PQR file of N, CA, C, O and H, with PARSE charges and radii, in Angstrom:
ATOM      1  N   MET A   1       0.819  -1.195   0.000 -0.4000 1.5000
ATOM      2  CA  MET A   1       0.000   0.000   0.000 -0.0000 2.0000
ATOM      3  C   MET A   1       0.860   1.254   0.000  0.5500 1.7000
ATOM      4  O   MET A   1       0.484   2.266  -0.593 -0.5500 1.4000
ATOM      5  N   ILE A   2       2.014   1.195   0.663 -0.4000 1.5000
ATOM      6  CA  ILE A   2       2.877   2.370   0.745 -0.0000 2.0000
ATOM      7  C   ILE A   2       3.372   2.769  -0.643  0.5500 1.7000
ATOM      8  O   ILE A   2       3.476   3.959  -0.943 -0.5500 1.4000
ATOM      9  H   ILE A   2       2.319   0.373   1.144  0.4000 1.0000
ATOM     10  N   ASP A   3       3.673   1.809  -1.476 -0.4000 1.5000
ATOM     11  CA  ASP A   3       4.192   2.111  -2.804 -0.0000 2.0000
ATOM     12  C   ASP A   3       3.113   2.586  -3.769  0.5500 1.7000
ATOM     13  O   ASP A   3       3.436   3.126  -4.827 -0.5500 1.4000
ATOM     14  H   ASP A   3       3.589   0.842  -1.233  0.4000 1.0000
ATOM     15  N   ARG A   4       1.863   2.400  -3.437 -0.4000 1.5000
ATOM     16  CA  ARG A   4       0.780   2.704  -4.373 -0.0000 2.0000
ATOM     17  C   ARG A   4       0.058   4.016  -4.079  0.5500 1.7000
ATOM     18  O   ARG A   4      -0.672   4.510  -4.939 -0.5500 1.4000
ATOM     19  H   ARG A   4       1.601   1.961  -2.578  0.4000 1.0000
ATOM     20  N   LEU A   5       0.237   4.590  -2.901 -0.4000 1.5000
ATOM     21  CA  LEU A   5      -0.521   5.767  -2.503 -0.0000 2.0000
ATOM     22  C   LEU A   5       0.431   6.928  -2.246  0.5500 1.7000
ATOM     23  O   LEU A   5       1.367   6.811  -1.454 -0.5500 1.4000
ATOM     24  H   LEU A   5       0.830   4.188  -2.203  0.4000 1.0000
ATOM     25  N   THR A   6       0.187   8.045  -2.919 -0.4000 1.5000
ATOM     26  CA  THR A   6       1.040   9.214  -2.704 -0.0000 2.0000
ATOM     27  C   THR A   6       0.469  10.077  -1.580  0.5500 1.7000
ATOM     28  O   THR A   6      -0.668   9.891  -1.149 -0.5500 1.4000
ATOM     29  H   THR A   6      -0.572   8.140  -3.563  0.4000 1.0000
ATOM     30  N   VAL A   7       1.272  11.008  -1.125 -0.4000 1.5000
ATOM     31  CA  VAL A   7       0.827  11.932  -0.076 -0.0000 2.0000
ATOM     32  C   VAL A   7      -0.358  12.751  -0.562  0.5500 1.7000
ATOM     33  O   VAL A   7      -1.289  13.015   0.199 -0.5500 1.4000
ATOM     34  H   VAL A   7       2.197  11.159  -1.476  0.4000 1.0000
ATOM     35  N   TRP A   8      -0.325  13.147  -1.806 -0.4000 1.5000
ATOM     36  CA  TRP A   8      -1.406  13.986  -2.356 -0.0000 2.0000
ATOM     37  C   TRP A   8      -2.708  13.205  -2.473  0.5500 1.7000
ATOM     38  O   TRP A   8      -3.786  13.780  -2.318 -0.5500 1.4000
ATOM     39  H   TRP A   8       0.432  12.933  -2.424  0.4000 1.0000
ATOM     40  N   GLN A   9      -2.630  11.927  -2.738 -0.4000 1.5000
ATOM     41  CA  GLN A   9      -3.830  11.098  -2.803 -0.0000 2.0000
ATOM     42  C   GLN A   9      -4.396  10.820  -1.408  0.5500 1.7000
ATOM     43  O   GLN A   9      -5.607  10.672  -1.247 -0.5500 1.4000
ATOM     44  H   GLN A   9      -1.754  11.460  -2.864  0.4000 1.0000
ATOM     45  N   ALA A  10      -3.533  10.752  -0.418 -0.4000 1.5000
ATOM     46  CA  ALA A  10      -3.965  10.448   0.940 -0.0000 2.0000
ATOM     47  C   ALA A  10      -4.466  11.678   1.692  0.5500 1.7000
ATOM     48  O   ALA A  10      -5.143  11.547   2.712 -0.5500 1.4000
ATOM     49  H   ALA A  10      -2.549  10.873  -0.549  0.4000 1.0000
ATOM     50  N   ALA A  11      -4.143  12.860   1.202 -0.4000 1.5000
ATOM     51  CA  ALA A  11      -4.535  14.092   1.893 -0.0000 2.0000
ATOM     52  C   ALA A  11      -6.045  14.306   1.800  0.5500 1.7000
ATOM     53  O   ALA A  11      -6.708  13.804   0.892 -0.5500 1.4000
ATOM     54  H   ALA A  11      -3.593  12.967   0.374  0.4000 1.0000
ATOM     55  N   ALA A  12      -6.566  15.063   2.762 -0.4000 1.5000
ATOM     56  CA  ALA A  12      -7.991  15.393   2.756 -0.0000 2.0000
ATOM     57  C   ALA A  12      -8.289  16.365   1.617  0.5500 1.7000
ATOM     58  O   ALA A  12      -7.378  16.918   0.999 -0.5500 1.4000
ATOM     59  H   ALA A  12      -6.027  15.471   3.499  0.4000 1.0000
ATOM     60  N   ALA A  13      -9.552  16.559   1.357 -0.4000 1.5000
ATOM     61  CA  ALA A  13      -9.963  17.487   0.304 -0.0000 2.0000
ATOM     62  C   ALA A  13      -9.502  18.907   0.649  0.5500 1.7000
ATOM     63  O   ALA A  13      -9.394  19.266   1.822 -0.5500 1.4000
ATOM     64  H   ALA A  13     -10.291  16.110   1.859  0.4000 1.0000
ATOM     65  N   HIS A  14      -9.240  19.689  -0.362 -0.4000 1.5000
ATOM     66  CA  HIS A  14      -8.746  21.055  -0.172 -0.0000 2.0000
ATOM     67  C   HIS A  14      -9.710  21.881   0.678  0.5500 1.7000
ATOM     68  O   HIS A  14      -9.273  22.644   1.539 -0.5500 1.4000
ATOM     69  H   HIS A  14      -9.328  19.398  -1.315  0.4000 1.0000
ATOM     70  N   GLU A  15     -11.002  21.738   0.449 -0.4000 1.5000
ATOM     71  CA  GLU A  15     -11.994  22.505   1.208 -0.0000 2.0000
ATOM     72  C   GLU A  15     -11.951  22.150   2.693  0.5500 1.7000
ATOM     73  O   GLU A  15     -12.112  23.021   3.549 -0.5500 1.4000
ATOM     74  H   GLU A  15     -11.357  21.118  -0.251  0.4000 1.0000
ATOM     75  N   SER A  16     -11.736  20.881   2.992 -0.4000 1.5000
ATOM     76  CA  SER A  16     -11.640  20.447   4.388 -0.0000 2.0000
ATOM     77  C   SER A  16     -10.403  21.035   5.053  0.5500 1.7000
ATOM     78  O   SER A  16     -10.460  21.476   6.201 -0.5500 1.4000
ATOM     79  H   SER A  16     -11.606  20.174   2.297  0.4000 1.0000
ATOM     80  N   LEU A  17      -9.298  21.041   4.338 -0.4000 1.5000
ATOM     81  CA  LEU A  17      -8.073  21.607   4.885 -0.0000 2.0000
ATOM     82  C   LEU A  17      -8.198  23.116   5.108  0.5500 1.7000
ATOM     83  O   LEU A  17      -7.675  23.637   6.093 -0.5500 1.4000
ATOM     84  H   LEU A  17      -9.252  20.683   3.406  0.4000 1.0000
ATOM     85  N   VAL A  18      -8.874  23.808   4.222 -0.4000 1.5000
ATOM     86  CA  VAL A  18      -9.094  25.246   4.393 -0.0000 2.0000
ATOM     87  C   VAL A  18      -9.977  25.496   5.612  0.5500 1.7000
ATOM     88  O   VAL A  18      -9.716  26.416   6.388 -0.5500 1.4000
ATOM     89  H   VAL A  18      -9.299  23.384   3.422  0.4000 1.0000
ATOM     90  N   PHE A  19     -11.010  24.693   5.784 -0.4000 1.5000
ATOM     91  CA  PHE A  19     -11.904  24.830   6.934 -0.0000 2.0000
ATOM     92  C   PHE A  19     -11.136  24.644   8.242  0.5500 1.7000
ATOM     93  O   PHE A  19     -11.307  25.423   9.179 -0.5500 1.4000
ATOM     94  H   PHE A  19     -11.222  23.946   5.154  0.4000 1.0000
ATOM     95  N   ILE A  20     -10.294  23.618   8.306 -0.4000 1.5000
ATOM     96  CA  ILE A  20      -9.493  23.369   9.501 -0.0000 2.0000
ATOM     97  C   ILE A  20      -8.512  24.514   9.732  0.5500 1.7000
ATOM     98  O   ILE A  20      -8.325  24.942  10.871 -0.5500 1.4000
ATOM     99  H   ILE A  20     -10.155  22.985   7.545  0.4000 1.0000
ATOM    100  N   PHE A  21      -7.889  25.013   8.677 -0.4000 1.5000
ATOM    101  CA  PHE A  21      -6.942  26.114   8.793 -0.0000 2.0000
ATOM    102  C   PHE A  21      -7.607  27.365   9.357  0.5500 1.7000
ATOM    103  O   PHE A  21      -7.043  28.026  10.229 -0.5500 1.4000
ATOM    104  H   PHE A  21      -8.041  24.665   7.752  0.4000 1.0000
ATOM    105  N   VAL A  22      -8.789  27.692   8.871 -0.4000 1.5000
ATOM    106  CA  VAL A  22      -9.503  28.865   9.369 -0.0000 2.0000
ATOM    107  C   VAL A  22      -9.845  28.680  10.850  0.5500 1.7000
ATOM    108  O   VAL A  22      -9.710  29.617  11.637 -0.5500 1.4000
ATOM    109  H   VAL A  22      -9.247  27.155   8.163  0.4000 1.0000
ATOM    110  N   GLY A  23     -10.281  27.492  11.230 -0.4000 1.5000
ATOM    111  CA  GLY A  23     -10.587  27.231  12.633 -0.0000 2.0000
ATOM    112  C   GLY A  23      -9.372  27.386  13.528  0.5500 1.7000
ATOM    113  O   GLY A  23      -9.462  27.978  14.603 -0.5500 1.4000
ATOM    114  H   GLY A  23     -10.390  26.730  10.591  0.4000 1.0000
ATOM    115  N   VAL A  24      -8.236  26.860  13.093 -0.4000 1.5000
ATOM    116  CA  VAL A  24      -7.000  26.980  13.872 -0.0000 2.0000
ATOM    117  C   VAL A  24      -6.523  28.431  13.892  0.5500 1.7000
ATOM    118  O   VAL A  24      -6.036  28.903  14.919 -0.5500 1.4000
ATOM    119  H   VAL A  24      -8.163  26.379  12.220  0.4000 1.0000
ATOM    120  N   ALA A  25      -6.656  29.139  12.783 -0.4000 1.5000
ATOM    121  CA  ALA A  25      -6.216  30.533  12.718 -0.0000 2.0000
ATOM    122  C   ALA A  25      -7.031  31.426  13.646  0.5500 1.7000
ATOM    123  O   ALA A  25      -6.538  32.463  14.089 -0.5500 1.4000
ATOM    124  H   ALA A  25      -7.052  28.756  11.948  0.4000 1.0000
ATOM    125  N   ILE A  26      -8.256  31.047  13.945 -0.4000 1.5000
ATOM    126  CA  ILE A  26      -9.086  31.823  14.870 -0.0000 2.0000
ATOM    127  C   ILE A  26      -8.852  31.365  16.312  0.5500 1.7000
ATOM    128  O   ILE A  26      -8.743  32.196  17.214 -0.5500 1.4000
ATOM    129  H   ILE A  26      -8.657  30.205  13.585  0.4000 1.0000
ATOM    130  N   THR A  27      -8.776  30.063  16.532 -0.4000 1.5000
ATOM    131  CA  THR A  27      -8.721  29.514  17.883 -0.0000 2.0000
ATOM    132  C   THR A  27      -7.350  29.674  18.539  0.5500 1.7000
ATOM    133  O   THR A  27      -7.277  30.031  19.715 -0.5500 1.4000
ATOM    134  H   THR A  27      -8.865  29.388  15.799  0.4000 1.0000
ATOM    135  N   LEU A  28      -6.284  29.426  17.824 -0.4000 1.5000
ATOM    136  CA  LEU A  28      -4.950  29.458  18.410 -0.0000 2.0000
ATOM    137  C   LEU A  28      -4.578  30.826  18.978  0.5500 1.7000
ATOM    138  O   LEU A  28      -4.076  30.881  20.101 -0.5500 1.4000
ATOM    139  H   LEU A  28      -6.343  29.136  16.868  0.4000 1.0000
ATOM    140  N   PRO A  29      -4.795  31.933  18.265 -0.5600 1.5000
ATOM    141  CA  PRO A  29      -4.490  33.231  18.870  0.2800 2.0000
ATOM    142  C   PRO A  29      -5.323  33.522  20.114  0.5500 1.7000
ATOM    143  O   PRO A  29      -4.831  34.157  21.046 -0.5500 1.4000
ATOM    144  N   VAL A  30      -6.568  33.070  20.144 -0.4000 1.5000
ATOM    145  CA  VAL A  30      -7.417  33.268  21.328 -0.0000 2.0000
ATOM    146  C   VAL A  30      -6.819  32.524  22.524  0.5500 1.7000
ATOM    147  O   VAL A  30      -6.772  33.066  23.628 -0.5500 1.4000
ATOM    148  H   VAL A  30      -6.967  32.554  19.387  0.4000 1.0000
ATOM    149  N   ILE A  31      -6.369  31.301  22.315 -0.4000 1.5000
ATOM    150  CA  ILE A  31      -5.755  30.522  23.394 -0.0000 2.0000
ATOM    151  C   ILE A  31      -4.479  31.191  23.882  0.5500 1.7000
ATOM    152  O   ILE A  31      -4.246  31.268  25.088 -0.5500 1.4000
ATOM    153  H   ILE A  31      -6.407  30.860  21.418  0.4000 1.0000
ATOM    154  N   ILE A  32      -3.653  31.675  22.964 -0.4000 1.5000
ATOM    155  CA  ILE A  32      -2.403  32.331  23.342 -0.0000 2.0000
ATOM    156  C   ILE A  32      -2.670  33.609  24.118  0.5500 1.7000
ATOM    157  O   ILE A  32      -2.029  33.853  25.140 -0.5500 1.4000
ATOM    158  H   ILE A  32      -3.843  31.612  21.985  0.4000 1.0000
ATOM    159  N   VAL A  33      -3.607  34.433  23.652 -0.4000 1.5000
ATOM    160  CA  VAL A  33      -3.934  35.684  24.346 -0.0000 2.0000
ATOM    161  C   VAL A  33      -4.492  35.391  25.731  0.5500 1.7000
ATOM    162  O   VAL A  33      -4.143  36.075  26.693 -0.5500 1.4000
ATOM    163  H   VAL A  33      -4.128  34.235  22.821  0.4000 1.0000
ATOM    164  N   ASP A  34      -5.344  34.394  25.845 -0.4000 1.5000
ATOM    165  CA  ASP A  34      -5.917  34.037  27.143 -0.0000 2.0000
ATOM    166  C   ASP A  34      -4.838  33.540  28.105  0.5500 1.7000
ATOM    167  O   ASP A  34      -4.853  33.892  29.284 -0.5500 1.4000
ATOM    168  H   ASP A  34      -5.627  33.839  25.063  0.4000 1.0000
ATOM    169  N   THR A  35      -3.920  32.741  27.620 -0.4000 1.5000
ATOM    170  CA  THR A  35      -2.838  32.241  28.465 -0.0000 2.0000
ATOM    171  C   THR A  35      -1.946  33.371  28.948  0.5500 1.7000
ATOM    172  O   THR A  35      -1.601  33.430  30.128 -0.5500 1.4000
ATOM    173  H   THR A  35      -3.908  32.455  26.662  0.4000 1.0000
ATOM    174  N   VAL A  36      -1.572  34.264  28.051 -0.4000 1.5000
ATOM    175  CA  VAL A  36      -0.740  35.415  28.440 -0.0000 2.0000
ATOM    176  C   VAL A  36      -1.484  36.276  29.443  0.5500 1.7000
ATOM    177  O   VAL A  36      -0.883  36.748  30.408 -0.5500 1.4000
ATOM    178  H   VAL A  36      -1.853  34.216  27.093  0.4000 1.0000
ATOM    179  N   ASN A  37      -2.767  36.491  29.242 -0.4000 1.5000
ATOM    180  CA  ASN A  37      -3.556  37.292  30.165 -0.0000 2.0000
ATOM    181  C   ASN A  37      -3.605  36.645  31.551  0.5500 1.7000
ATOM    182  O   ASN A  37      -3.479  37.339  32.560 -0.5500 1.4000
ATOM    183  H   ASN A  37      -3.255  36.107  28.458  0.4000 1.0000
ATOM    184  N   MET A  38      -3.786  35.329  31.609 -0.4000 1.5000
ATOM    185  CA  MET A  38      -3.833  34.650  32.907 -0.0000 2.0000
ATOM    186  C   MET A  38      -2.488  34.714  33.619  0.5500 1.7000
ATOM    187  O   MET A  38      -2.448  34.877  34.839 -0.5500 1.4000
ATOM    188  H   MET A  38      -3.888  34.765  30.789  0.4000 1.0000
ATOM    189  N   TYR A  39      -1.393  34.589  32.888 -0.4000 1.5000
ATOM    190  CA  TYR A  39      -0.080  34.742  33.506 -0.0000 2.0000
ATOM    191  C   TYR A  39       0.077  36.149  34.066  0.5500 1.7000
ATOM    192  O   TYR A  39       0.600  36.327  35.166 -0.5500 1.4000
ATOM    193  H   TYR A  39      -1.425  34.456  31.897  0.4000 1.0000
ATOM    194  N   ARG A  40      -0.370  37.138  33.320 -0.4000 1.5000
ATOM    195  CA  ARG A  40      -0.237  38.524  33.766 -0.0000 2.0000
ATOM    196  C   ARG A  40      -1.093  38.798  34.997  0.5500 1.7000
ATOM    197  O   ARG A  40      -0.649  39.483  35.919 -0.5500 1.4000
ATOM    198  H   ARG A  40      -0.795  36.994  32.427  0.4000 1.0000
ATOM    199  N   VAL A  41      -2.315  38.272  35.021 -0.4000 1.5000
ATOM    200  CA  VAL A  41      -3.227  38.524  36.127 -0.0000 2.0000
ATOM    201  C   VAL A  41      -2.750  37.826  37.396  0.5500 1.7000
ATOM    202  O   VAL A  41      -2.785  38.423  38.471 -0.5500 1.4000
ATOM    203  H   VAL A  41      -2.676  37.716  34.272  0.4000 1.0000
ATOM    204  N   PHE A  42      -2.308  36.579  37.294 -0.4000 1.5000
ATOM    205  CA  PHE A  42      -1.969  35.797  38.470 -0.0000 2.0000
ATOM    206  C   PHE A  42      -0.481  35.777  38.802  0.5500 1.7000
ATOM    207  O   PHE A  42      -0.072  35.046  39.704 -0.5500 1.4000
ATOM    208  H   PHE A  42      -2.279  36.094  36.420  0.4000 1.0000
ATOM    209  N   TRP A  43       0.337  36.554  38.103 -0.4000 1.5000
ATOM    210  CA  TRP A  43       1.773  36.548  38.333 -0.0000 2.0000
ATOM    211  C   TRP A  43       2.069  36.990  39.764  0.5500 1.7000
ATOM    212  O   TRP A  43       1.651  38.071  40.181 -0.5500 1.4000
ATOM    213  H   TRP A  43       0.005  37.147  37.370  0.4000 1.0000
ATOM    214  N   GLY A  44       2.786  36.157  40.517 -0.4000 1.5000
ATOM    215  CA  GLY A  44       3.204  36.492  41.865 -0.0000 2.0000
ATOM    216  C   GLY A  44       2.143  36.252  42.930  0.5500 1.7000
ATOM    217  O   GLY A  44       2.433  36.450  44.109 -0.5500 1.4000
ATOM    218  H   GLY A  44       3.125  35.279  40.179  0.4000 1.0000
ATOM    219  N   ARG A  45       0.959  35.845  42.586 -0.4000 1.5000
ATOM    220  CA  ARG A  45      -0.100  35.629  43.571 -0.0000 2.0000
ATOM    221  C   ARG A  45      -0.118  34.219  44.113  0.5500 1.7000
ATOM    222  O   ARG A  45      -0.663  33.975  45.190 -0.5500 1.4000
ATOM    223  H   ARG A  45       0.723  35.684  41.627  0.4000 1.0000
ATOM    224  N   ALA A  46       0.458  33.306  43.397 -0.4000 1.5000
ATOM    225  CA  ALA A  46       0.467  31.917  43.852 -0.0000 2.0000
ATOM    226  C   ALA A  46       1.596  31.734  44.860  0.5500 1.7000
ATOM    227  O   ALA A  46       2.666  32.329  44.730 -0.5500 1.4000
ATOM    228  H   ALA A  46       0.900  33.504  42.522  0.4000 1.0000
ATOM    229  N   SER A  47       1.342  30.913  45.852 -0.4000 1.5000
ATOM    230  CA  SER A  47       2.365  30.619  46.854 -0.0000 2.0000
ATOM    231  C   SER A  47       2.465  29.111  47.016  0.5500 1.7000
ATOM    232  O   SER A  47       1.704  28.349  46.421 -0.5500 1.4000
ATOM    233  H   SER A  47       0.473  30.430  45.958  0.4000 1.0000
ATOM    234  N   THR A  48       3.426  28.703  47.839 -0.4000 1.5000
ATOM    235  CA  THR A  48       3.632  27.284  48.075 -0.0000 2.0000
ATOM    236  C   THR A  48       2.405  26.696  48.770  0.5500 1.7000
ATOM    237  O   THR A  48       1.836  27.310  49.673 -0.5500 1.4000
ATOM    238  H   THR A  48       4.044  29.323  48.322  0.4000 1.0000
ATOM    239  N   LEU A  49       2.016  25.524  48.345 -0.4000 1.5000
ATOM    240  CA  LEU A  49       0.866  24.858  48.922 -0.0000 2.0000
ATOM    241  C   LEU A  49       1.134  24.505  50.378  0.5500 1.7000
ATOM    242  O   LEU A  49       2.154  23.895  50.701 -0.5500 1.4000
ATOM    243  H   LEU A  49       2.478  25.025  47.611  0.4000 1.0000
ATOM    244  N   SER A  50       0.219  24.888  51.247 -0.4000 1.5000
ATOM    245  CA  SER A  50       0.369  24.608  52.664 -0.0000 2.0000
ATOM    246  C   SER A  50      -0.974  24.182  53.224  0.5500 1.7000
ATOM    247  O   SER A  50      -2.005  24.775  52.906 -0.5500 1.4000
ATOM    248  H   SER A  50      -0.609  25.383  50.985  0.4000 1.0000
ATOM    249  N   TYR A  51      -0.961  23.158  54.056 -0.4000 1.5000
ATOM    250  CA  TYR A  51      -2.190  22.676  54.666 -0.0000 2.0000
ATOM    251  C   TYR A  51      -2.375  23.220  56.082  0.5500 1.7000
ATOM    252  O   TYR A  51      -3.310  22.820  56.775 -0.5500 1.4000
ATOM    253  H   TYR A  51      -0.124  22.676  54.315  0.4000 1.0000
ATOM    254  N   GLY A  52      -1.499  24.127  56.522 -0.4000 1.5000
ATOM    255  CA  GLY A  52      -1.617  24.744  57.830 -0.0000 2.0000
ATOM    256  C   GLY A  52      -1.098  23.875  58.959  0.5500 1.7000
ATOM    257  O   GLY A  52      -1.385  24.142  60.126 -0.5500 1.4000
ATOM    258  H   GLY A  52      -0.739  24.452  55.959  0.4000 1.0000
ATOM    259  N   LEU A  53      -0.347  22.852  58.635 -0.4000 1.5000
ATOM    260  CA  LEU A  53       0.221  21.983  59.663 -0.0000 2.0000
ATOM    261  C   LEU A  53       1.589  22.505  60.077  0.5500 1.7000
ATOM    262  O   LEU A  53       2.354  22.984  59.240 -0.5500 1.4000
ATOM    263  H   LEU A  53      -0.113  22.635  57.687  0.4000 1.0000
ATOM    264  N   ALA A  54       1.891  22.415  61.349 -0.4000 1.5000
ATOM    265  CA  ALA A  54       3.184  22.860  61.849 -0.0000 2.0000
ATOM    266  C   ALA A  54       4.237  21.828  61.487  0.5500 1.7000
ATOM    267  O   ALA A  54       3.952  20.632  61.427 -0.5500 1.4000
ATOM    268  H   ALA A  54       1.269  22.026  62.028  0.4000 1.0000
ATOM    269  N   ASP A  55       5.469  22.300  61.242 -0.4000 1.5000
ATOM    270  CA  ASP A  55       6.554  21.395  60.884 -0.0000 2.0000
ATOM    271  C   ASP A  55       7.101  20.656  62.091  0.5500 1.7000
ATOM    272  O   ASP A  55       7.733  19.613  61.921 -0.5500 1.4000
ATOM    273  H   ASP A  55       5.700  23.271  61.291  0.4000 1.0000
ATOM    274  N   ASP A  56       6.880  21.164  63.332 -0.4000 1.5000
ATOM    275  CA  ASP A  56       7.422  20.466  64.503 -0.0000 2.0000
ATOM    276  C   ASP A  56       6.538  19.266  64.842  0.5500 1.7000
ATOM    277  O   ASP A  56       5.318  19.387  64.956 -0.5500 1.4000
ATOM    278  H   ASP A  56       6.366  22.011  63.470  0.4000 1.0000
ATOM    279  N   HIS A  57       7.165  18.130  64.998 -0.4000 1.5000
ATOM    280  CA  HIS A  57       6.430  16.888  65.238 -0.0000 2.0000
ATOM    281  C   HIS A  57       6.415  16.541  66.676  0.5500 1.7000
ATOM    282  O   HIS A  57       5.838  15.523  67.060 -0.5500 1.4000
ATOM    283  H   HIS A  57       8.156  18.032  64.906  0.4000 1.0000
TER
END
């Protein structure tokens, strides 16, 4: 099968690839902007996890 099928024959239809590209072109920047915004908002606010137990046993 490998010798009989080219990459171009195995690829999805052009319209499907364009649809996926448009979806990624819209979604990926939104994810990046949201991630950067969350880093900016919460920068320095997180601390080491503590359950309020004393270290002396």
